[in-house]
Every structure is written in structure tokens, then in C-alpha cells.
ZAVOBA-553476 format. One line per 4 residues: number of its first residue (from 1); their letters; for each residue z, x, y of N, C-alpha, C, CB. Coordinates in nm, 4 decimals, m for minus. Glycine has a CB too. Layout:
# residues N
NUM	A	Z,X,Y,Z,X,Y,Z,X,Y,Z,X,Y; ...
This chain:
# residues 199
1	XXXX	0.0262,0.0735,m0.0912,0.0101,m0.0055,m0.0294,m0.0119,0.0773,0.1317,0.1168,m0.1024,m0.0635; 0.0475,0.1793,0.0964,0.0992,0.2818,0.2297,m0.0714,0.3722,0.3103,0.2428,0.4478,0.1327; m0.1003,0.3541,0.1770,m0.2582,0.4390,0.1865,m0.3440,0.3328,0.2704,m0.3490,0.4721,0.0062; m0.3329,0.2130,0.2071,m0.4286,0.1133,0.2807,m0.3668,0.0636,0.4001,m0.4684,m0.0095,0.1943
5	XXXX	m0.2702,0.0447,0.4485,m0.2263,0.0556,0.5425,m0.3022,0.1189,0.6809,m0.1344,0.1046,0.5000; m0.2775,0.2948,0.6218,m0.2735,0.3943,0.6851,m0.3929,0.3966,0.7505,m0.2438,0.4951,0.6165; m0.5096,0.3754,0.6635,m0.6880,0.3969,0.6285,m0.7187,0.3122,0.7294,m0.7680,0.3439,0.4623; m0.5966,0.1180,0.7086,m0.6644,0.0006,0.7928,m0.6323,0.0407,0.9818,m0.5712,m0.1782,0.7325
9	XXXX	m0.5359,0.0985,0.9584,m0.4515,0.1229,1.1632,m0.5648,0.2642,1.1916,m0.1778,0.2095,1.1785; m0.5632,0.3776,1.0947,m0.7127,0.4780,1.1468,m0.7774,0.4362,1.1774,m0.7933,0.5507,1.0854; m0.8764,0.3267,1.1293,m0.9732,0.2588,1.1306,m1.0091,0.2056,1.2728,m0.9528,0.1691,1.0386; m0.8886,0.1265,1.2919,m0.8518,0.0514,1.4410,m0.8868,0.1610,1.5336,m0.6761,m0.0003,1.4674
13	XXXX	m0.7637,0.2546,1.5718,m0.7191,0.3333,1.6566,m0.8639,0.4661,1.6783,m0.5598,0.3834,1.5921; m0.8845,0.5048,1.5647,m1.0276,0.5734,1.5658,m1.1797,0.4917,1.6098,m1.0449,0.6209,1.4139; m1.1591,0.3402,1.6266,m1.2882,0.2712,1.6388,m1.3185,0.2326,1.7721,m1.2942,0.1547,1.5568; m1.1536,0.2007,1.7866,m1.1568,0.1015,1.9339,m1.1966,0.1733,2.0721,m0.9956,0.0379,1.9672
17	XXXX	m1.1584,0.0833,2.1931,m1.1652,0.1989,2.3321,m1.0187,0.3090,2.3522,m1.1726,0.0855,2.5031; m1.0112,0.3516,2.3886,m0.8793,0.4522,2.4713,m0.7410,0.4132,2.4623,m0.8926,0.4570,2.6342; m0.6929,0.4331,2.4039,m0.5811,0.3773,2.4479,m0.5096,0.3137,2.5670,m0.5337,0.4392,2.4267; m0.4555,0.2021,2.6197,m0.4699,0.1859,2.7344,m0.3318,0.2593,2.7549,m0.5017,0.0430,2.7817
21	XXXX	m0.2099,0.2995,2.6605,m0.0820,0.3109,2.6988,0.0126,0.2439,2.7743,m0.0804,0.3888,2.7359; m0.0113,0.1495,2.7425,0.1026,0.0338,2.8282,0.1962,m0.0071,2.7276,0.0284,m0.1234,2.8952; 0.3656,0.0002,2.8502,0.4739,m0.0199,2.7815,0.4772,m0.0904,2.7671,0.5603,m0.0008,2.7944; 0.5545,m0.1974,2.6857,0.5685,m0.3425,2.6062,0.6705,m0.3986,2.7425,0.6626,m0.3361,2.4057
25	XXXX	0.6523,m0.4868,2.7937,0.8672,m0.5605,2.8971,0.9295,m0.5267,2.8761,0.9669,m0.6844,2.8980; 0.9869,m0.5190,2.7419,1.0816,m0.5106,2.6641,1.1200,m0.3862,2.6797,1.0574,m0.5472,2.5447; 1.0541,m0.2829,2.7040,1.1020,m0.1474,2.7239,1.1199,m0.0657,2.9033,0.9871,m0.0665,2.6295; 1.0384,m0.1611,2.9895,1.0639,m0.1776,3.1011,1.1991,m0.2302,3.1025,0.9712,m0.2462,3.1586
29	XXXX	1.2371,m0.3942,3.0358,1.3458,m0.3874,3.0939,1.4617,m0.3497,3.0236,1.3604,m0.4876,3.1455; 1.5004,m0.3186,2.9246,1.5791,m0.1981,2.8660,1.6295,m0.0643,2.9279,1.5073,m0.1565,2.7731; 1.5061,m0.0183,2.9716,1.5173,0.0814,3.0673,1.6082,0.0902,3.2205,1.3903,0.0926,3.0911; 1.5968,m0.0252,3.2471,1.6569,m0.0737,3.3882,1.7777,m0.1132,3.3769,1.5901,m0.1830,3.4541
33	XXXX	1.8626,m0.1319,3.2261,1.9865,m0.2000,3.1943,2.0510,m0.0359,3.2059,1.9962,m0.3071,3.0260; 2.2148,m0.0839,3.1630,2.2675,0.0373,3.1325,2.2658,0.0650,2.9894,2.3944,0.0469,3.1827; 2.2383,0.1833,2.9285,2.2314,0.2206,2.8285,2.2849,0.3641,2.7953,2.1222,0.1967,2.8070; 2.3781,0.4147,2.6735,2.4243,0.4799,2.6012,2.3342,0.6335,2.6572,2.4133,0.4111,2.4543
37	XXXX	2.4217,0.7519,2.6702,2.3010,0.8879,2.6934,2.2672,0.8729,2.5163,2.3889,1.1024,2.7650; 2.1378,0.9224,2.5259,2.1184,0.9542,2.3889,1.9152,0.8762,2.3380,2.2888,0.8579,2.2922; 1.8652,0.9251,2.3150,1.7185,0.8719,2.2949,1.6945,0.7649,2.2462,1.6456,0.9384,2.2257; 1.5558,0.7264,2.2419,1.5049,0.6045,2.1786,1.4036,0.6048,2.0821,1.4620,0.5264,2.2668
41	XXXX	1.4305,0.4767,1.9698,1.3396,0.4928,1.8578,1.2240,0.4257,1.8991,1.3903,0.4408,1.7254; 1.1153,0.4205,1.8815,0.9533,0.3545,1.8664,0.9395,0.3249,1.7531,0.8278,0.4388,1.8964; 0.9608,0.1996,1.6855,0.9115,0.1711,1.5403,0.8002,0.1004,1.5284,1.0014,0.1024,1.4625; 0.6990,0.1707,1.4529,0.5205,0.1341,1.4644,0.4885,0.1361,1.5923,0.4638,m0.0189,1.4107
45	XXXX	0.5255,0.2747,1.6494,0.4668,0.2616,1.7844,0.3010,0.2771,1.8398,0.5395,0.3573,1.8490; 0.2554,0.2864,1.7368,0.1116,0.2635,1.7552,0.0758,0.4246,1.8589,0.0805,0.0804,1.8493; m0.0294,0.4394,1.9642,0.0265,0.5198,2.0673,0.0899,0.5254,2.1923,m0.0313,0.5650,2.0861; 0.1876,0.4129,2.1885,0.3328,0.4175,2.2612,0.2977,0.3975,2.3708,0.4230,0.5385,2.2592
49	XXXX	0.2612,0.3197,2.4693,0.3239,0.3943,2.5999,0.4559,0.3395,2.6252,0.2354,0.3751,2.7380; 0.5050,0.2922,2.5018,0.6648,0.2964,2.5954,0.7402,0.4532,2.5399,0.8016,0.1213,2.5343; 0.7446,0.5060,2.4346,0.7562,0.6196,2.4349,0.7129,0.7066,2.5620,0.7023,0.6458,2.3319; 0.5773,0.7603,2.6645,0.5794,0.7445,2.7364,0.6373,0.7377,2.8399,0.5561,0.7162,2.7160
53	XXXX	0.6860,0.6234,2.8819,0.7846,0.5029,2.9737,0.9510,0.5738,2.9450,0.7683,0.2905,2.8837; 0.9290,0.6255,2.8827,1.0723,0.6265,2.8256,1.1193,0.7623,2.8621,1.0829,0.5998,2.6603; 0.9784,0.8234,2.7986,1.0314,1.0270,2.8346,1.0084,1.0115,3.0077,0.8652,1.2094,2.7390; 0.8711,0.9818,3.0742,0.9229,0.9532,3.2252,1.0621,0.8993,3.2679,0.8368,0.8565,3.2808
57	XXXX	1.1391,0.8772,3.2349,1.2598,0.8144,3.2675,1.3838,0.9339,3.1940,1.2573,0.6389,3.1964; 1.3429,0.9987,3.1460,1.4123,1.1290,3.0503,1.4517,1.0944,3.0066,1.4828,1.2261,3.0636; 1.3879,1.0278,2.8966,1.4840,1.0348,2.7579,1.3814,1.0742,2.6483,1.5667,0.8733,2.7122; 1.4860,1.1462,2.5489,1.3833,1.1665,2.3827,1.3433,1.0742,2.3673,1.4378,1.1984,2.2366
61	XXXX	1.2405,1.0644,2.2795,1.1946,0.9665,2.1936,1.1124,0.9657,2.0255,1.1176,0.9152,2.2823; 1.1665,0.9554,1.9541,1.0980,0.9271,1.8142,1.0135,0.8270,1.7746,1.1799,0.9121,1.7302; 0.8939,0.8583,1.8208,0.7525,0.7113,1.7933,0.7430,0.7199,1.6264,0.5330,0.7591,1.8831; 0.7747,0.6355,1.5517,0.7471,0.6507,1.4221,0.6080,0.5775,1.3828,0.8655,0.6001,1.3455
65	XXXX	0.5410,0.5909,1.3253,0.3825,0.5121,1.2427,0.3330,0.5525,1.1156,0.2415,0.5390,1.3245; 0.2902,0.4560,1.1136,0.2093,0.5079,0.9639,0.0214,0.5402,1.0005,0.2257,0.3386,0.8175; 0.0109,0.5773,1.1008,m0.1259,0.6057,1.1521,m0.1058,0.7201,1.2501,m0.1965,0.4758,1.2228; m0.1504,0.8258,1.1528,m0.1666,0.9834,1.2074,m0.2569,0.9310,1.2840,m0.2140,1.1226,1.1090
69	XXXX	m0.3625,0.8826,1.3091,m0.4515,0.9475,1.4821,m0.3995,0.8709,1.5665,m0.6393,0.9295,1.5146; m0.2626,0.7282,1.5616,m0.2243,0.7019,1.6866,m0.1487,0.7660,1.7285,m0.1902,0.6065,1.7090; m0.0052,0.8736,1.6406,0.0425,0.9684,1.7230,m0.0516,1.0177,1.7704,0.1178,1.0540,1.6784; m0.1155,1.1154,1.6762,m0.2310,1.2014,1.7473,m0.2728,1.1884,1.9083,m0.3600,1.1661,1.6709
73	XXXX	m0.2914,1.0748,1.9100,m0.2993,1.0313,2.0216,m0.2395,1.0241,2.1453,m0.3095,0.9659,2.0027; m0.0877,0.9622,2.0871,0.0266,0.9910,2.1612,0.0657,1.1080,2.2424,0.1073,0.9813,2.0880; 0.0532,1.1929,2.1299,0.1531,1.3888,2.1581,m0.0180,1.4245,2.2715,0.1789,1.5749,1.8967; m0.1153,1.3722,2.2544,m0.2295,1.4269,2.3385,m0.2145,1.3778,2.4896,m0.3747,1.3767,2.2767
77	XXXX	m0.1231,1.2512,2.4528,m0.1337,1.1722,2.5896,m0.0245,1.2247,2.6767,m0.1167,1.0065,2.5731; 0.1105,1.2573,2.5851,0.2256,1.2870,2.6310,0.2224,1.5086,2.6803,0.3435,1.2181,2.4812; 0.1234,1.5303,2.6128,0.0261,1.6813,2.6718,0.0439,1.6495,2.8261,m0.1856,1.6907,2.6196; m0.0242,1.5983,2.8406,m0.1671,1.5235,2.9152,m0.0425,1.4942,3.0735,m0.2593,1.3109,2.7932
81	XXXX	0.0424,1.4143,3.0100,0.1445,1.3663,3.1121,0.2766,1.5140,3.1494,0.2294,1.2028,3.0250; 0.2735,1.5681,3.0283,0.4067,1.7109,3.0938,0.5086,1.5927,3.0654,0.4059,1.7949,3.3228; 0.5414,1.5794,2.9485,0.6726,1.4854,2.9236,0.6505,1.5422,2.7135,0.6356,1.2374,2.9916; 0.5163,1.6286,2.6323,0.5482,1.6499,2.5501,0.6776,1.6619,2.4811,0.4993,1.7047,2.5545
85	XXXX	0.7627,1.7493,2.5476,0.8893,1.8348,2.5001,1.0381,1.7012,2.5201,0.9077,2.0117,2.6352; 0.9746,1.5713,2.5556,1.0549,1.4728,2.5503,1.0251,1.3507,2.4341,1.0537,1.4275,2.6843; 0.9055,1.4176,2.3562,0.8417,1.2804,2.2849,0.8112,1.3863,2.1664,0.6832,1.1767,2.3722; 0.8811,1.2931,1.9953,0.9058,1.3805,1.8945,0.8121,1.2344,1.8176,1.0954,1.4429,1.8520
89	XXXX	0.6855,1.2565,1.7036,0.6860,1.1451,1.6530,0.6692,1.2026,1.5114,0.5865,1.0454,1.7116; 0.6253,1.1238,1.4209,0.7080,1.1029,1.2609,0.6229,1.0181,1.2205,0.8751,1.0380,1.2432; 0.5273,1.0850,1.1508,0.4194,0.9973,1.0341,0.5016,0.8791,0.9702,0.3614,1.1076,0.8859; 0.5175,0.7481,0.8922,0.5926,0.7284,0.8111,0.5598,0.5857,0.7591,0.7144,0.7561,0.8593
93	XXXX	0.5405,0.5624,0.6525,0.5615,0.4073,0.5962,0.6777,0.3760,0.6081,0.5316,0.3756,0.4566; 0.7161,0.2418,0.6973,0.8328,0.2349,0.7152,0.8909,0.1008,0.6409,0.8507,0.2469,0.8544; 0.8189,0.1270,0.5240,0.8611,0.0019,0.3727,0.9599,0.0868,0.3789,0.7613,m0.0265,0.1905; 0.9468,0.1926,0.3820,1.0709,0.2870,0.2371,1.1761,0.4047,0.4101,0.8901,0.4908,0.0340
97	XXXX	1.1192,0.4374,0.4803,1.1316,0.5279,0.5937,1.2771,0.4395,0.6500,0.9719,0.5350,0.7107; 1.3618,0.4868,0.6874,1.5042,0.4607,0.7851,1.5177,0.5511,0.8547,1.6399,0.4472,0.7258; 1.5829,0.4997,0.9520,1.6412,0.5814,1.0672,1.7788,0.6131,1.0405,1.6339,0.5091,1.2018; 1.8416,0.6716,1.1217,1.9505,0.7637,1.0743,1.9926,0.6831,1.1364,1.9785,0.9106,1.0876
101	XXXX	2.1401,0.6767,1.1240,2.2639,0.5674,1.1891,2.3731,0.5851,1.2992,2.3521,0.5338,1.0842; 2.3391,0.5138,1.3943,2.3781,0.6118,1.5371,2.2904,0.6588,1.6058,2.4475,0.7307,1.5203; 2.1760,0.6411,1.6064,2.1852,0.8224,1.6603,2.0718,0.7450,1.7638,2.1180,1.0083,1.5193; 2.0549,0.6497,1.7865,1.9501,0.5817,1.9036,2.0300,0.5140,2.0048,1.8412,0.4633,1.8425
105	XXXX	1.9879,0.5324,2.1432,2.0709,0.4851,2.2811,1.9964,0.3040,2.2510,2.0044,0.6016,2.4838; 1.8619,0.3175,2.2375,1.7361,0.2311,2.2216,1.6341,0.2372,2.1255,1.6708,0.2397,2.3204; 1.6200,0.1223,2.0668,1.5749,0.1178,1.9449,1.4721,m0.0279,1.9806,1.7092,0.1116,1.8207; 1.3392,0.0147,1.9726,1.2355,m0.1338,1.9494,1.1646,m0.0822,1.9002,1.1654,m0.2260,2.0555
109	XXXX	1.1220,m0.2302,1.8177,1.0257,m0.2861,1.6918,0.9026,m0.3771,1.8211,1.1466,m0.4316,1.5394; 0.7972,m0.3458,1.8418,0.7173,m0.5144,1.9063,0.5605,m0.5069,1.7719,0.6276,m0.4927,2.1733; 0.5698,m0.6150,1.7471,0.4402,m0.5996,1.6638,0.4388,m0.5815,1.5014,0.3731,m0.4785,1.7180; 0.5729,m0.6063,1.4543,0.6068,m0.5439,1.3411,0.7240,m0.6516,1.2384,0.6711,m0.3931,1.3962
113	XXXX	0.6870,m0.6708,1.1623,0.8749,m0.7460,1.1579,0.8723,m0.7214,0.9384,0.8863,m1.0427,1.2482; 0.9725,m0.6787,0.9231,1.0253,m0.6485,0.7788,1.1615,m0.6300,0.7538,0.9704,m0.5344,0.7286; 1.2335,m0.7507,0.7058,1.3776,m0.8095,0.7067,1.4211,m0.6588,0.6676,1.4233,m0.9573,0.5869; 1.3663,m0.5744,0.5439,1.4724,m0.5081,0.5278,1.4894,m0.3719,0.5855,1.4883,m0.5069,0.4099
117	XXXX	1.4246,m0.3759,0.7087,1.3660,m0.2406,0.7706,1.5275,m0.2847,0.8997,1.1276,m0.2422,0.8483; 1.5039,m0.4291,0.9088,1.6398,m0.4711,1.0303,1.7526,m0.4186,1.0469,1.6973,m0.5901,1.0212; 1.8072,m0.4317,0.9169,1.9456,m0.4004,0.9315,1.9125,m0.2341,0.9372,2.0554,m0.4651,0.7966; 1.8896,m0.1686,0.8746,1.9091,0.0058,0.9407,1.8562,m0.0264,1.0981,1.7766,0.1605,0.8430
121	XXXX	1.7779,m0.0568,1.0945,1.7211,m0.0481,1.3064,1.8585,m0.0837,1.3428,1.5687,m0.2056,1.4022; 1.9042,m0.1969,1.3189,2.1216,m0.2354,1.3905,2.1684,m0.1617,1.4130,2.2556,m0.2882,1.3151; 2.2253,m0.0395,1.2964,2.2874,0.0340,1.2334,2.2544,0.1824,1.3466,2.2375,0.0244,1.0685; 2.0993,0.2028,1.3258,2.0234,0.2589,1.4020,2.1171,0.3285,1.5509,1.9119,0.1457,1.4262
125	XXXX	2.1561,0.1866,1.6008,2.2155,0.1536,1.7317,2.3235,0.2379,1.8021,2.2688,0.0314,1.7179; 2.2922,0.3762,1.9098,2.4428,0.3775,1.9191,2.5204,0.2663,1.9594,2.4800,0.4695,2.0008; 2.6951,0.2466,1.9717,2.7546,0.1736,2.0046,2.7614,0.0988,2.1233,2.8208,0.2123,1.9822; 2.7178,m0.0139,2.2313,2.7144,m0.0825,2.3186,2.5379,m0.0324,2.3393,2.8417,m0.0591,2.4284
129	XXXX	2.4399,0.0305,2.2228,2.3014,0.0195,2.2754,2.2292,m0.1190,2.2763,2.2193,0.1096,2.1978; 2.0853,m0.0780,2.3402,2.0100,m0.1973,2.3020,1.9528,m0.1712,2.1893,1.9141,m0.2424,2.3925; 1.8786,m0.3125,2.0904,1.7423,m0.3285,1.9895,1.6950,m0.4723,2.0706,1.7824,m0.3520,1.7785; 1.5678,m0.4308,2.0503,1.4475,m0.5182,2.1243,1.3520,m0.5140,2.0499,1.3946,m0.4767,2.2582
133	XXXX	1.3217,m0.6389,1.9836,1.2304,m0.6420,1.8786,1.1156,m0.7461,1.9244,1.3051,m0.6821,1.7407; 1.0230,m0.7445,1.8698,0.8662,m0.9074,1.9012,0.7954,m0.8836,1.7913,0.7154,m0.8994,2.0674; 0.8199,m1.0243,1.7113,0.7110,m0.9934,1.5751,0.6848,m1.1731,1.6371,0.7949,m0.9390,1.3454; 0.5798,m1.1614,1.5287,0.5038,m1.3190,1.4491,0.6199,m1.4356,1.3819,0.3903,m1.2617,1.2820
137	XXXX	0.6138,m1.5459,1.4289,0.6642,m1.6378,1.4171,0.5901,m1.7366,1.3040,0.6792,m1.6749,1.5404; 0.7050,m1.8074,1.1668,0.6130,m1.8886,1.1204,0.4866,m1.9634,1.1821,0.6785,m1.9615,1.0804; 0.5058,m2.0071,1.3189,0.4443,m2.1069,1.3707,0.3259,m2.0055,1.4024,0.5224,m2.1941,1.4881; 0.2778,m1.8940,1.3805,0.1325,m1.8320,1.4047,0.0599,m1.8160,1.2456,0.1489,m1.6605,1.4919
141	XXXX	0.1306,m1.8990,1.1613,0.0575,m1.8739,1.0462,m0.0971,m2.0422,1.0540,0.2115,m1.8757,0.8822; m0.0084,m2.1132,1.1768,m0.1486,m2.2316,1.2112,m0.2386,m2.1752,1.2457,m0.1444,m2.3395,1.3204; m0.3011,m2.0768,1.3116,m0.3444,m2.0222,1.4058,m0.4339,m1.9213,1.3488,m0.2470,m1.9821,1.4872; m0.3630,m1.8530,1.2218,m0.3613,m1.7347,1.1226,m0.3394,m1.7646,1.0066,m0.2749,m1.6398,1.1444
145	XXXX	m0.4067,m1.8299,0.9338,m0.3513,m1.8506,0.8344,m0.3558,m1.7454,0.7022,m0.3942,m1.9645,0.8160; m0.4126,m1.6507,0.7592,m0.4136,m1.5102,0.6731,m0.3102,m1.4648,0.6540,m0.4773,m1.4030,0.7194; m0.1922,m1.4625,0.7778,m0.0701,m1.3907,0.7832,0.0017,m1.3943,0.7053,m0.0070,m1.4056,0.8609; 0.0615,m1.2762,0.6044,0.1524,m1.3515,0.5240,0.2564,m1.4023,0.5430,0.1798,m1.3079,0.4492
149	XXXX	0.3375,m1.4689,0.4534,0.4861,m1.4950,0.5651,0.5545,m1.4052,0.5890,0.5957,m1.5822,0.5274; 0.6000,m1.3351,0.5037,0.6965,m1.2259,0.5057,0.6935,m1.0889,0.6176,0.6833,m1.1749,0.3674; 0.5840,m1.1380,0.6770,0.5213,m1.0598,0.7996,0.6027,m1.1259,0.9139,0.3424,m1.0795,0.8204; 0.7341,m1.2536,0.8996,0.6866,m1.3461,1.0165,0.8073,m1.3812,0.9952,0.5590,m1.4560,1.0196
153	XXXX	0.8684,m1.3994,1.1139,1.0370,m1.4532,1.1589,1.0553,m1.5438,1.1227,1.0876,m1.4752,1.2873; 1.1411,m1.5919,1.0494,1.1947,m1.7662,1.0075,1.2531,m1.8119,1.1259,1.3250,m1.7893,0.8746; 1.3073,m1.9300,1.1262,1.3485,m1.9877,1.2471,1.4440,m1.9283,1.2803,1.3734,m2.1118,1.2515; 1.4899,m1.8857,1.3897,1.6576,m1.8091,1.4325,1.6048,m1.6625,1.4031,1.8311,m1.8604,1.3057
157	XXXX	1.5419,m1.5810,1.3064,1.5309,m1.4593,1.3476,1.4821,m1.4401,1.4559,1.4788,m1.3958,1.2792; 1.4815,m1.2999,1.5098,1.5672,m1.2374,1.4365,1.7309,m1.2323,1.4814,1.5089,m1.1122,1.4277; 1.7614,m1.3032,1.5710,1.8751,m1.3074,1.6675,1.9620,m1.3748,1.5080,1.8508,m1.4280,1.8511; 1.9469,m1.3784,1.4664,2.0541,m1.4488,1.3396,2.1239,m1.3381,1.2580,1.9620,m1.5481,1.2140
161	XXXX	2.0313,m1.2866,1.2178,2.0158,m1.1245,1.1771,2.1264,m1.0097,1.2475,1.8534,m1.0747,1.2306; 2.1650,m1.0254,1.3266,2.2160,m0.9196,1.4491,2.3882,m0.9417,1.4039,2.1639,m0.9839,1.6559; 2.4344,m0.8644,1.3812,2.6142,m0.7393,1.3156,2.6911,m0.8795,1.4574,2.6250,m0.4146,1.4048; 2.7542,m0.8990,1.3959,2.8702,m1.0071,1.4689,2.9322,m0.8997,1.6072,3.0353,m1.0594,1.3241
165	XXXX	2.9467,m0.9608,1.7140,2.9774,m0.8722,1.7964,2.8351,m0.8486,1.9293,3.0145,m0.7425,1.6937; 2.6839,m0.8646,1.8401,2.5838,m0.8749,1.9167,2.6004,m0.9751,2.0725,2.4826,m0.9250,1.8166; 2.5377,m0.8901,2.1817,2.4811,m1.0292,2.2226,2.3424,m1.0139,2.2625,2.5599,m1.0968,2.3417; 2.3103,m1.1253,2.2664,2.1579,m1.1330,2.3385,2.1583,m1.1716,2.4530,2.0600,m1.2184,2.2832
169	XXXX	2.0898,m1.0724,2.5042,2.0567,m1.1245,2.6458,1.8775,m1.1720,2.6938,2.1102,m0.9897,2.7454; 1.8582,m1.1290,2.5874,1.7093,m1.2478,2.6099,1.6515,m1.3148,2.5132,1.5802,m1.1876,2.6569; 1.6139,m1.4256,2.4566,1.5093,m1.4228,2.4115,1.4041,m1.5367,2.3794,1.5373,m1.3677,2.3322; 1.3033,m1.5291,2.3520,1.2000,m1.6478,2.4002,1.0361,m1.6252,2.3287,1.1868,m1.6385,2.5932
173	XXXX	1.0567,m1.7773,2.3148,0.8992,m1.8078,2.2108,0.7675,m1.7697,2.2765,0.8696,m1.9858,2.1746; 0.6693,m1.7370,2.2397,0.5869,m1.6660,2.3224,0.4622,m1.7990,2.2703,0.5650,m1.4687,2.2820; 0.4276,m1.9176,2.2889,0.3470,m1.9516,2.2058,0.2288,m1.9115,2.2135,0.3472,m2.0535,2.1968; 0.1287,m1.8745,2.3102,0.0741,m1.8629,2.2924,0.0026,m1.7591,2.2456,0.0742,m1.9051,2.3357
177	XXXX	0.0695,m1.6516,2.1774,0.0352,m1.5310,2.0622,0.0881,m1.5645,1.9183,0.1109,m1.3800,2.1051; 0.1872,m1.6400,1.8888,0.2841,m1.6982,1.8510,0.4005,m1.6351,1.7841,0.2396,m1.7776,1.7906; 0.4769,m1.5391,1.9311,0.5358,m1.4203,1.8820,0.6894,m1.4532,1.9392,0.4560,m1.2715,1.9408; 0.7909,m1.4157,1.8711,0.9278,m1.4094,1.9682,0.9334,m1.2336,1.9762,1.1018,m1.4976,1.8791
181	XXXX	1.0622,m1.2986,2.0882,1.0856,m1.2083,2.1602,1.2432,m1.1301,2.1869,1.0326,m1.2618,2.2589; 1.2962,m1.0586,2.1277,1.4378,m1.0449,2.1541,1.4686,m0.9257,2.2245,1.5143,m1.0483,2.0352; 1.6176,m0.9426,2.3047,1.6736,m0.8092,2.3853,1.7891,m0.8126,2.3389,1.6774,m0.8010,2.5470; 1.8634,m0.7323,2.2667,2.0301,m0.7828,2.2453,2.1220,m0.6213,2.2531,2.0571,m0.8798,2.0451
185	XXXX	2.1940,m0.6522,2.3495,2.3258,m0.5573,2.3148,2.3913,m0.5377,2.2026,2.4234,m0.5869,2.3770; 2.4287,m0.4134,2.1064,2.4771,m0.4103,1.9889,2.6522,m0.3708,2.0387,2.3820,m0.2961,1.8872; 2.7303,m0.4349,1.9203,2.8495,m0.4202,2.0011,2.9383,m0.3287,2.0085,2.9117,m0.4980,1.9870; 3.0086,m0.2811,2.0292,3.1101,m0.1792,2.0333,3.0410,m0.0983,2.2220,3.0951,m0.0518,1.8446
189	XXXX	3.1502,0.0209,2.2410,3.1775,0.0973,2.3915,3.1066,0.2311,2.3389,3.3720,0.1220,2.4526; 3.0045,0.1937,2.4330,2.9186,0.3059,2.4839,3.0212,0.4465,2.5008,2.8449,0.2548,2.6411; 2.9327,0.5519,2.4038,3.0207,0.6864,2.4831,2.9871,0.7216,2.6231,2.9954,0.8312,2.4080; 2.8966,0.7091,2.6643,2.8974,0.6929,2.8269,2.7476,0.5926,2.8347,2.8846,0.8798,2.9297
193	XXXX	2.7047,0.5577,2.9155,2.6041,0.4878,3.0033,2.5525,0.5764,3.0837,2.6529,0.3796,3.0828; 2.3936,0.5351,3.1404,2.3215,0.5914,3.2613,2.2233,0.4578,3.2855,2.2316,0.7547,3.2284; 2.1813,0.4270,3.3794,2.0798,0.3408,3.4073,1.9723,0.4565,3.4397,2.1154,0.2277,3.5280; 1.8400,0.4811,3.4220,1.7263,0.5461,3.4235,1.6342,0.4993,3.5433,1.6658,0.5296,3.2936
197	XXX	1.5846,0.5794,3.5865,1.5127,0.5255,3.7174,1.3704,0.6208,3.6458,1.5990,0.5820,3.9152; 1.2075,0.5254,3.7131,1.1378,0.6486,3.6709,1.1045,0.7166,3.7977,1.0085,0.6223,3.5821; 1.0212,0.8139,3.7697,0.9562,0.9578,3.8568,0.8200,0.8800,3.9800,0.8501,1.1041,3.6960
């Protein structure tokens, strides 16, 4: 399955137009809030404008994706923008790869859903850090019947899967795209907090 997914995404990134490196709105919102000192994790990152924005804000970033083509584009753009020292990439299959617990101030996953990954992703967030997620809901299958149900959020997810004590800061369904968006602060006291601003 991993080889099939890698080929599919590599074909997309090789054949598509130049990556726009646009950051997701959840990233800009998270970076405007108080965060523990520490890196960002971008799951299923693609070429990742999110990583570039976080690096511009002075954050170290780990971008993880199955597509080596997407990650190579990100590496090249990070060098072009002078932030390559802050951006690390890792080619990995998220069906098996798991992040280090408590290692990240902010974890983002936009456009990918796997229930088996969600709990490890929440555990990867530092105390008081932020988790942002966006994925298709089951409603999206009415417009996209070929979309597998296991790739879709069920009713109440992902907020219902957050650990006790988490605070949902934002949650919205996006009817035109069939997606749901979540931003949450994980429980615990951050070691230290900062609000970063762009250069």
C-alpha cells in the first residue's frame, strides 16, 4: 500500500503546477496564539507552506510525508527562503510511522485521516500545546462515492477523540469541501509559552 500511495502522490507532485506553498489557515491561527517553546510537526505535509510559515516565525519544523517529490520541493523552497536550518523532512508512511511523545508545541494534519494516527498525534503535543486537524467527513461521500469511509471523520470526530481536559478553540464544518476543521489546546501546563510573529 505504501508504494502505491507514494507513486500516486509523486505522480501528482511531478505532473502538477509549481507548488504554491500556501499555508493552511489553521497554521496561521495557531502561530498567533500562545505556544510552548518547541517545534512544529506537519503530518502528511506535502510541499508544505505550513512548514515554511512556521520556520519564518522562528519555529523548528518536522514535515512528514510519503512523497519524496513533495519533500524535495519543500527542501528546495526552504533553502531558497533561507530557512532550511529550521525545516527537517522525513519520508514515511503514516500508517506505521509514529511521532515522539511530548516533542512538539504544535501538531498539524490537514487533508489526511487515520484514527490509528490520531491518538499518537495527540500524545506528541507538549503540555499546553496545540493540535490542528482537517479531514473529510462522511458527508463528503455523497459527492465523492469512491472516498473510502475509513478516510472520513465520523460524527463528532476528531473532537470526541481528544484526551480529557483538552479545550476546543475552533471547530467548523466546511460544507463546500465536505471537510471538518479543528483547533484544540491539549491539557497540561506549558513549560514556557511564546507568541511568534512573522518577519
